[in-house]
N, C-alpha and C positions, 0 to 999 in steps of 0.2 A: 205150455201150463202158468198161468198167471205167477211170476215173480214172489215168494212170500219171505218175509226173514224174520228172523227170533224178536219176536215182541219186546222182549225185556231189554235188547240192547238197543232197538230202535228207540225205546221210550227215554233211556240213558241219554241219548246221543242228541234230545230235541233240546235244543238251546236256546226255545222262543215258549213262554207260559200262555199258549192260545186258550182264550177264553178263562183267561183268571181273573181277578177281579182287580179293577183299578188300584195301584198302590196309593199310599200315602205320599205327600210331596217331600217328606224327608228322603224316603226312598231312593236307592239310584242302580245303574244299571249289574248287572254282575259282574265284576273286573274280571271273573276267571274263564266270563267266554267273549268280555271285549275285545273284538279282531282274531280271537278264537286263535291262540297260539298253542304251538305243537303241545299236546296232552295226551293220555293215554285214549279218550276218548277219539278222540282226532284220528288216532291209530287206527281204530276199530272201524271208522267212518273208511279211512283211506285203503282198507282192506277190502270194506264192502262196494265202495265206489270200481274197485280196479278187478271183483271178482265180474261184478259185472257189465264192464266194459269187455270182457274175456268173451262174452255171451252175446254180444252186440254185434250184428249187423251194420255195413258201414249205413244204409240208410237207417239204419236205428239210429245209429248214433246221429246223422244229421238231423232226425226226428227232434230230438232234444235241442237242436239249435233255432227251432221254427217256432215263432212268437207269432199266433194268430190273434186278429178282433174277432169279436160276436158279430155275426152278420156277414154279406160277403167281404172276403172271397171265403169263408168258412165253408168248408163240406165234414160235415159230422161224422160219416165213414172214416176220416183222414184219424182222427183219434184213434180209435179201436185197430187202424191199421200201423199205430206207432209211431206216424209222419207230424206230431204236434206234440212239442215237448212244454209249451205254455201258453195261455190262452187270457187275454184280457178284456176289458168290456165285459165281464159277465157279472152283474149286479142284482142278479134274484135266484134264490137257492133252488130250484128246481130244474134252471140251467147248469148250475155249478155240478148238481147231481148227478144228471143225465150225464155230463161229461164226464164225470168221475165214472159212472159205469160203464160207459164206454172205453175208457181208457185202461180197466181192468179186465176187459175181453182181447187187449193186444196180446202180443206172442209171450212180451214179458210184466206186461202190466205195469210198466211204471207209472206213475200219477203226474198226471199235470199241475203245473202253477197257474193260478189263478190271480190276474192282476188287474187292479183297477188304481185312478187319478184318484186319492185320497188324500187331498192337498190342505185342505181346514176344514175336514167335517166330513160325514158321510150324509147323514139325515138332518143331523145336529149342525148347524153352522158354528165355527168361531171365527174371530175375526183375520180377515187376512194376513199370510204370514207376515208382510211389512210393516201392516200394525200391530201384529203381534209382537214385532220385534221390538215395537214402541213402550213393552210395557218393562224391557229390560228384566224380565224376571223369566231364567230356568225353568223353575218348577211350572211355571204357568203355562209356559211353551209344553212343557213335559204331560202336562195335566191335559191340556188338549188334542194333541195328539196320541194319547191314549183313549180319552171319550171316541174320537175318530175312530180309532180302530177297535176297540170294542166294539162300535156298531157295525162295521165294514165288515168283523170278521164272524160277527152273529149272524149272514149268510151265505156264508162260506168265502168270502175274499180272503186271501193270505197274503196278499203282497202289495204295493201301493210304490206308485212312481214319486216319491216323494221321498225325505222332504228337498225342493230346489235350494242347493246349496251356492248359487252362483254370486259373487261380490257383483254387484253393478253399483258405479257412478254416475250414471247417466239416468236421468229418471224419463226421458223421452223413450224408454225403451217399455213397452206396456209390461212384460216379463217381471217387470222389479216389481211387481206387484207379491208375486208370489216367492219373494227373496226375503233375506233380513237386511238389506243394504248395504252401505259403504264400506263397513268398516270387519276386517280379516278375522279379529277376537270376537267381538259380538257375535259373530256370523257364527263363529267354530263353537261358541258355547251354546248358542241357541239350536244350532243344526245337532249337536250333539245331544242334548235334552229331547229333540222332537223322535230324532233314533230310538232315544231309551223309551219315550212314549210310545212309541207305534208298535214297538217289542212288547211292552208291558199289555198292552191292550190287544195284542194277538196277531200283529203284521208286522211283515218281513219289509223289508226297503230297499227301494233302489233309487240311492243318492244322484241327483244331475244338476247339471249338465257338464260331465266332466271334458273338457275344462275350458273355460274363458268366455263362453257364451254370454255373461253377460257384461261380455263388454264390447258389441258390435259396433262398428263405426258408425258414425251418425244418430246413435240410437234405434238405427233401423234394425228390425228383429231378422234372422237370418243372415244378414250381412257376415263380412269377414272379420277377424279379430287380429290384433297385433298386439302382442306381451313379449316384452322380454324375458327371456327366461328366469332371469333372480326374482323381476316383479311376481312372475307367473308363481313361484314356490312361495313368496314371501304374502303376497295379497289374495290371490286366486284359490291356492289350495287350502291352506288352515283348514277350510271349513268342510272340506270332503276329508281330510287326516282327521278329523274330529267323529266324523259319521262312521268311519271304518273302525276306528277305537271305540265307539260306542256298538258296533254290533252290526252296521249294513252288510248285508250279505251281496248288494249285486250294486251295481254303478251303467249311469244312462251316459252312452257318448254323445256329446253336443252334435246337433244338425250342421255345426258351421266349421268354416276353415281357421285353423291357428297358425297363424306365422306363416300363409300361404300353403300348408297341406290341410285337407279337410279333415276332420277329428276322427271320421271312421276308417281311415286310412293311413291314419298317424302312429307309426309303430311307436315312434320314440315318446310321444307320449302315452300311449298305453302300454308298452313296453317297459321300456327303460323308465319311466318317472312313474306309472302306475304299479308296476309288478314290481320293476328291480329296487327303485327306489322308497316308496312307499310300504312295499310288501303285502298290497294288497294281495289277496287269496281267492276272491270269490268270483262271480262271473260279471263280464261284462255286456250289456244290451243295447242292440242302436234304439235311435228313437224311429218316431213312424217313418218306415220308406226311406231310413237316413242311407241306408246301404244303396239302393237304388240312386239316391241325389247324387253317388260319387259320378252320375254319367252329366249331371249339371254343370258340377263345377270342373267337371273337363279332367279328371284323371283317369276317366274309363271310359273305353270305346264302347265298350259290351257290357251286359249286364252280366255274364260270366267274369270277366275281369273284374268288376266293381265287386261280386261277391270273392273273388278268392283274394283279392286287394285287402278287403276287410278280414277276414279270416286272418291271414297270415300278419294284419297289422296288431292283430289281439279282441276283435269282437269277436264274441262267444255266440250272441242271440241275435239272431234278422227278426227287427219288427215290423211285421207286415210288410214285407218285401216281396218273400217267397221266393228269394234270388237262393239261399244257401241248399232250399231243398231242390230247386229245379236244376242248379248248375256246378254245385259243388262234387257230387258223386260221379261227373264227367270228368272233372278238372281234378280228383286224387288219378281216377283210371288212365287219365292221360298221362301224368307224374306232373303236372304244374302245381299242384296244391300234395303233402305228404299226408299219408294219413296220421304223423303222430301230430298234425297240427288239429287235425278232426278229433281224435284223443284228447287234447290236452282242453278243447272249449268244452269236449260232450263231460269231462272229467269235471271241469269247474262246476258247470250245472248239474250233474249228478250229487256233487258233494253239498252244496246248497240244500238240494232234497231231502239229502239224508240227514243233514245239521239239523233242517226243519221239522224231521219228524213226518216227512207227509207219507212214507209208505205204511208208516202205522194209524194214520189220521183217517177217523171216520167221516165217511161222506158227510157232505152236507145235506142237513134236514131240510126236506121240502116246504115242511111247516113253518118256515124263519122267514118272517116279512120284515121290508125295512119301517113297515105301520106302526109297529110299537113304539118307536122313536118319532119325538125327541120327549124322552121321559121327563121327570120332572125333576132328576138329578142333572141328568144331563143339560137343560135349560139352566140350572142354578151357576154350574160349572161355565157356560158360554157367557152367561151374563157377568158370569164374577172375573174371567179372563177380558173381558170388553171393556169391562169396567177400568183395568189398568193400561189400557191402550188408548185411550183417549189423547190428547195431547192439545193444553191448553196454551195457546200462541199468544194470546192479547187479553187485557182484560182490563182495561182501563176504566177507572170511575168505579171499582167492582161491580160490576154491571152481575156477574155471579159468585155467588148461587143466586138462587132468584129468593130475593129477602120480603119479609113479610107485608110492605107497602104493596105490592103487587098482586091487585085483584082481576086482571085481565091479560090475557098474551094472546097474541094474535101468532098465529105460526104461519110463514109464508114459505111456498118452494114446493115443487114437484117431487124433489127425492124426500121430504118427511113423510110420503105416503106412496115409497114406493117398496112395497116388500121383496121384489126381486134384485133390486138395485143392492139392496145395502147386505145382500150375501156376498155379492161379490162375483166375478168370473171363476169358474173351474170349481163349482159346488156339488160335484158327485148327484148323488140321490135327495138333495134340497130340495123342498117345497114352497113354493111363495106362501102358501097361506099356514105356513108354519110360523112363517116370522111377526114377532113384534115388532112393528113400525116404531118410527121415531113420533109420529102424531101420537101413536095410541100409547106410548111411554108416556108423553106429556101429558095424553087426557087424565091417563089413569093414576100418575103422580099430582095434577094439580088437582082433581076430585077431590083427593084426602083432605087439603088445604081450602075448599071452597073457592079455585080460581076458575071462573069463567076462561074458555078455551074456543076461537074462533079458527078456522084453515081455509086458507084459501093456496092453490097451486100458482098462482099467477102467471105459469106458461104450462109447455107441455114438457114431455122429458128431457127432451133436447133442449128447449124452449129459444126455439125456430119461431113459435108464435106467442104470442104475451095478451091473449085476448079476453084474460081474466085481471089483469094488472090492474085495474082501475079498481074493482071491487077487492083487490090486495090491500091496496095503497088505503082506502077509506077504511077497511079492519084497521093496519096498523094504525090509523089516525087517532082510533076509538081506545087502543090499546095503552097499558101501562108499559109493556115489552112487547119487540118484535123477536120471534124468533124466526130467523130465515134458514132455511135447510137449502142448501144446494153444493153444485159439484162436478160428478162426473160420473154418468150412467157406468153401468158396469158394461155395458156395449163396447165403450172407448177403453176399458183396462181389458189388459192381460194380455196373452198372446195373441200375434198379427193386430197390436192396438199400438204402434210406435204411431208417437203426435210428432209433428214438425211445431205445433201453436199449443199451449200448454195454459191456455188462459181460459177464466170460465168461458165454454161454450154458448154462444146464441146470446140470447138475451139478458143473460144473467146480469152481467156488471152494470146495464145499465137499470133494471130493476133495484139494484143492490144500493146502487147512489140513490138511486130515488126513495128507497127506504131511510135510507144514512140521515139524507137532508130533512127527513121529517123530524129531524131532534131527538126523537125517542130513544130512551135505552135500549140497545139491539145488541143480539149476538148471531155470529153465522157460527152455524153449524157444519161444514166442509163432509160431504160422504165422495169419497174417492179413492183409487187406487194406486195416487201417488203425488207430492206436493204439484199445487197449482201455482202458475203466475197471478198474483192476487193485484198487481199493480197500485194505484192508491188506494184501492180497496183497503188494503193493511194499515194506513192510516186514517181512514175515516170510519172504520168500523169499529167501535170501544174492544168489542168481543168477540174473538176467533176461537172457535175448538175445531181440530181435526179429529173428526171421528173414522177416518178412512171407510172400509165396508165392516161392521161392526156385526155383523152374522145373525142369526136365528133371534136372539136375544138382544140385538145391538139396541131397540128403542128405549126396551127397560133402562140399559147402561147408562146411553146416554141422558135420559131423564134422571137417573141418581147423580149425575155430575150435575147437572143442568142445575137441580134444587137442592144440593150440596148436602146430601146423604152420605156422598162419597167425594173425597177432596180426589179430583185427577190428578195422575201420577206419570201418566207418558212419556218418553222422554223421543225427539226423534232421530230415527235410525239413519235419516238421510241429511245431507244439508239441503235447506229449503232455500232456493235460488231468488233472485228479483227479477233475474228477466233469464230469457231461454238464450240469449247469448252469454250467459255465464257457464254454461251445462258442456263440458262435465266440470262440478264445482265440489269438493270435495275437503276433508278439514285436513285429512294427513297426506298434504302435499309435501313435495321437496321445496326446501329453502331456493332460493335465487343470488345470483350476486348481486342482484339491484332490489333488493326487500324495498315493500310500497314506501313511499313518501307522499305526505298530502303535499299539492301543490307541484311535482315534478312528474311531468310526463316522462321523464326517462328512467321509470323506474316502473317495478310490476304492477297495470291501473290498466284502467279502460281509461278512456277519454269521457266516453259519454256513459258510464254505470258505475258506481262501485263495484271495487274487487271483490268486497264480504258479501258472505250469504245472508238472505234477509234474515233467517234464523238459522244459526248456528248447529251442528252436529252434536247432538244429548242436552239439548235445551228442550225445555218444559215446564211450565209454570205447575202453581198448584195455588190453594185457598191459606194455605199455611205457609211463614215464613223461616226457611232453614236458615242458620246460622252455620258456618264453618270456625269452631272456636281457637282449632290449633292442631298441627299436624307432628309427628314425631317418627322419626324411621331407626327402626330399633340398630342397625350395623351399617355403617355408612361406608364397609372397606368388604369387598365380596369379592369370593370368587365364583366361575361356573355351577361351580356344586353348590351352592349357599342357595337361599331364600330371600329374597325382599320381603321386607316387612315395613309396611306402613300403618301406623295408629291416627287416625282421625276422631277426633272427637265434634259431633253435629246435635245443635239443640234448634228444636222445634221453637220457634221465638213467636210462632202465630197462636189466635185464639182455636183453632182449629185441631185436630189432629191429623196428619197427613202421611204419607211418603217421600224419602227423597231418595235418588238413584246416584251412590258415592263414586264418583269416576275418578279413576287413576290414569294419569298418560305419563308417557316417556319422550324424553328425546336423545340423539345420539350425537351431541354437539359437531364432533369431529371423530372421522371413520375414514376409511379405505373410500369409502364410496357416498355419497350424498345419500342421507339420511332423512325421514319426516318430521315434520317441525314439529308435530304431536301424533302419538301411537294410545291408542286406549290399550291398559294393559291389564285392568283388574275393575272391575263394578261391584258394589252392594246396593242392592234396594231394602233401607230401611223404613221401619213404619217406627214414627213415636209420636206419641201422646201430646196435646198444646203443654209449652213446657217442658216437657220430658228432655233426656240429656244423654247421649251413648257414645260411647268410645267404638270406632268400628276399625277393625283389622282387616286391611285388603295386602295379600299375598301373591308371590310373582316367583315363580322360579326364575334366579339368574339367566340360566340357557336360556329361556324362552326370551331374550332381551337382544338376540341377536339376529342377523340377516344369511340371506343366501350370495354367494357368487354366481354367476353366469353359468359357470360350469357343474351348479351343485352341492357345491363346497358349504356347509354352513360355519358359521364365525360368529364367537362371540367375541369380540375386541377388551382388548383392555383399557382402562382409561374411563371419563366421567360421563353418568349419564343422569340428565335432569328430570327432576318429579314435579308433577303438575297432580293438585288436586281439586276438586270443587263437583259443580252439577250438571257442568256442560263441557264441550271439546274448548271452550274459554276459560277453563278451569284456572287458577294461579300457582305458581312456583311455590315449592315449599322446600325446597335444597335440591342434593345431591348426591350420589355415591360415585365409589370408584370401586371397579371391575379391576383386580391385581391381576390377573391371570389371563391370557387367553387361550380360548378355547376352538379347535378346528374339529371339524366333522366330514368326514368325507361322503359322496352321496350314498344315501340307502342308509347313514347309521341313525338316522330319524325313524325308525319304524314305527308300527302302526302304535301297538299298545303304547298308552301314556302319549303319544306326541302332541295330543293339546287337550288342555283341561276340559271338564266337563262342568267346573264351579270356579269359580274365581275368587271367592273371599272367605277368610276362614275365622 
């Protein structure tokens, strides 16, 4: 008989408000469930898990560890046999309902968990995560994730393989598009916000890819990473800690090897660091066939050995490998895998299923379809988020916003009318027909002002041919303003899209130079998943707007900014290099004993390129001008139990309303190990009317000003900490504080709850 549990208890245990309305921007995740500390209701969960485990056969336990995708090799009868614990790539309510009905026919009726890659939208697409990071606004991140979750959960999806918390300093890596850039603090804040948003909208999360996946050698996807333990804990793990504190129930292990050991066989990382130090008690899933890839890594000779090593290392669920279900029963019977290891993996999976309330949740409604999206409300949200992600890089001569003297606009470039490209990679159930293209957005807005718009693609998507360039050039000659829309088609970005050459591909540079030589007012809108190498175009084109992949309402948002209906407020979440040879380039590098000196080649320099980025981290222009009128430090003598508080007076000295991201950086100038030249520790996005002035308080717990040693010890050393405040990582110094006492915490002392902030300004 299928297993049935008391409905009242299961309802109490549910920690995700599935099918709940989108919450207001002021709401936060319930701290009582963040990280799921040991509480009475968790005691009930543990009782139910243990009761169920006692009734399960070995094969049923291992079935809970088997994650299979829709399509081959899925055998539907295995669901009713209790041999599948989770399913992915189910994106239709009818299929989900069918699988749920089969699961109820199994001996114990354990419900499967349904997962899907919902990264930056389900049907309605929001800007890609790297673009979302440019908003420097956790409320927007929370809002975007909540909408994506609401749409996905409508058809029965329960679990997303997101957010990607991988910090990356190498824009050659195509998957940088899925993350939040190069900074651990920004990454932690936005990762937590996305987990909270997904939960509010109805999806559990599998934060990925634990850990170091964003640092592959040469920027090559799937290549190995080498990260010293202290650097791993200080830079690469904070976003994961923040995800767990915000309530992520699972984590995906990276494909790759870390410091010579593939993550799916890395017990140091998955047991000592993840379980013991961080205190994570959810479950670990492999990436797609990641356990089988242990053979390719050269650490397993057979599939059975790969399955054994992965399970004993702490990988609880086998995604699309079917190695656990095929080999672990024999490994247990042969004594090579203790039954306790199987029990613990099954326990972790079942614990999550109880916490999510899966045993009591009704089946998916087959009548629910994604065609009801995008709704007007979802479109409005997508447009609002996209507006804040656009980064104005140059605006010489105030080409933007479009002024009243412009009566004819020539829109040039294939990405202006590319509805699929502007959605970006990993777009779930998106339909290109849902998109408002950049061309459409410009036309609709221009029509309201009586402005004529002509359009010429000038070349194909990849600009391998420029058969239409002559006509495009003639249209540009006749126009008062040229808006060129070029960049990186979405096929050149995302997973398996590492690039050795990051310039504008094909004939794009030649076309843009020819347009610039006309001497017309000109704005370049870049559509791409990462910064691109602009070479001389950065100096020859007067206005440049980075649009990323802006999503379903990207065209409307871009038009809003071009015409000045909205002032751009995006800031770069990654340093923008001048040339590929500078990569990896990042603002928070360590100091050198030979700091850069002009005209001295025996200092930190290149002999053929500047050592500085083209545009620094945190940089972005607007149509307003913000003045930092002064800063004050509440208390300069602090202990690790205190909070650093900095008050900044900001004034909008421009003629338009706008938003500025006030950024607080620190530097520990003398420590027991070299510390970065700058570290972002707090930021706040502030909206001011023209002429308005406001005081902004940025707060940081002093215990967050420390660092790790290689043995995992966390230390806040006594001594001076320098402070910097401004609108980018080039922020000006405002003074320093003195930490009067040292704090040392052994490995594991910084547990999940409260380990990373979810808000950075008070």
